[in-house]
N, C-alpha and C positions, 0 to 999 in steps of 0.2 A: 750040260747039254751042248752038243756040237751043232752049230748053225751055219749053213751055207746058203747062198742064193744060186739058183739054177734056172735055165729056161723052163717054161711050163711044158709039161708033157700032156698028151691027150687024156691019159688016165687021171691027171690032176683035175681036169674040168669036172668030172663026176664028184670028186671030193669038194671042190669049190661050190658046186650046186648044192650039195647036201648041207654044207656048213652055213651057207648064206640064206637058207630058207627059214631060219628061226632067229629070234633075238638072242637066244642062248648061243647059237653058232657064231653070230657076228659080234655079239656084245651089244649092250644097250646103246652105245654111242655110234654104232654103225648100222643099226637096223632102220631101214627106210621103207619097209613094207616089202611085199612080194614083188619080185622083178623077174622078167624073162632072162634066160641065159642065151637066147638066140644070137644076140649081137656079139657076145663074148666068144661063142663057138664059131661064128662067121669070121671074126677077126683072127681067131686062132688058125682057121683054115687058110686065110689070106696071107698072114705074115708071122704066125707063131707067137703073136702078142708082143712082137718086137718091131714097132714101127719107127718112122723117122721122128715123129713128134710126141710119141707116147710109148709106154711099154709096161710089161708086167713080168715078174719073176716069182717063182715058187720059193717060199721059205722052206728049206729042207732042214728039219730038226731031228737029229739022230736017225736019218734015213726015211723019215715020214714027212708028207706034206703038212707043215705046221701053220700055213697061211700063205699070204702073198704080199708083195710090195708092188706098187705101181708108181709111175711118174708120167707127167704130161707137161707140155710147154705152157708157160704163163707169161704175160707181158706186162710191164710197168711203163710202157711207152711204145714207140714203134717196134714192131716185131723184129725187124732186121737188126736192131741195136740194143734192145732193152728186154730180151727174153731171159727167163730163168726156168728151172725145173721146179714143179710142185710135186711132192711125193705123198703117198698115202700107204696105209698098211692095214691089214686085217690078220690078226693072230687068232688061231682057233682056240677054243676054250681050254683044251688039254695042255696047251703050251703057254698060256698066259702066266705072268708072275714068275717066270723062270729066266728072264733075260733075253729071250728070243727076239722080242721086238726091238730092244735097244741095239742088239748086235746086227739084226737084219737091216735096220735103218743106217747104222754106221757103215756097213758093207755097201749098201746102195749108194750112199753119198760118195764113198771112195770110188765106186764103179763109174758113177756119172762124171766125177771130176777127171778120172783117168781116160774116159772115152768120149767126152764131149768138151766143148769150149765154154761151157757154162761157168759163170763167176759165182752164181748164187743157186742154192737149193733151199727151198722153203717147204714148210709143212704147217698144218693147222690142226687143232683138235678142240673138242668141246671144252668150254671153260670149267666144266665139272669133271673132266676126265684127268684126274690128277696122276693116275698111273702112266698115261701116255705122255703127259707133260714131263714127268721124271724120266721116262724112256728117251724122249727127244733130247733132254739135257745130257743124259748119259751118252747119247750118240754124238754129242758135240754141237748141238744146236743151241742158239741163243734166243731167249724169249724177246720178242719185239713189241708186242702190244695186243690189244683186244679188238676184234672185229665184231662190232655190236650187231646182234640180230642177223647174222650172216647165213645161218643154216636152218632150213625148215625140216623138222623131224618130230614125229609123234604128236602132231596137232598144234605145235607152237614153234616160235622162233627161238634159236639158241645162239648165245655168244660163242665165238671161237677165239682161240689164242693162237697168234701167228708166231712161228719160230723160223730161224734161218741158219744156214751154215754157209760161210763164205770160203771160196777157194783159198787154201793155205798159201 
């Protein structure tokens, strides 16, 4: 499967809406209930989902939208000196288990290191999401530890595993 990242197109928004309306579309670890797409469409109209402190790109898998990657600033101290990127991903059901997630995250890390001054890119995933943990490791991330009861989803708290990639 050929995977590339590209800016989100207006037609991708309809695919994003369709895929994120069910637990099957997002996957069990990304289902947070029904959500409005108004803010996503508003941000797309304002900046194409490529802002100063966050962004989103479409995962193009063999010419089709296969999901998205996103990033946002996170701080471990004063924003001016201690910021890093946190990244997230959603791979649509038809593209899971084929390496699209690992490759998309690898490309996103390379993109962020090439185009920003960040020293660190981090990601986290559910402690039970072993497929994503493997995908992050294949993308060059190092497991750092467990964030206990860090995410509320499906009526209870879930532990998250924190990973990072440091600028080469």
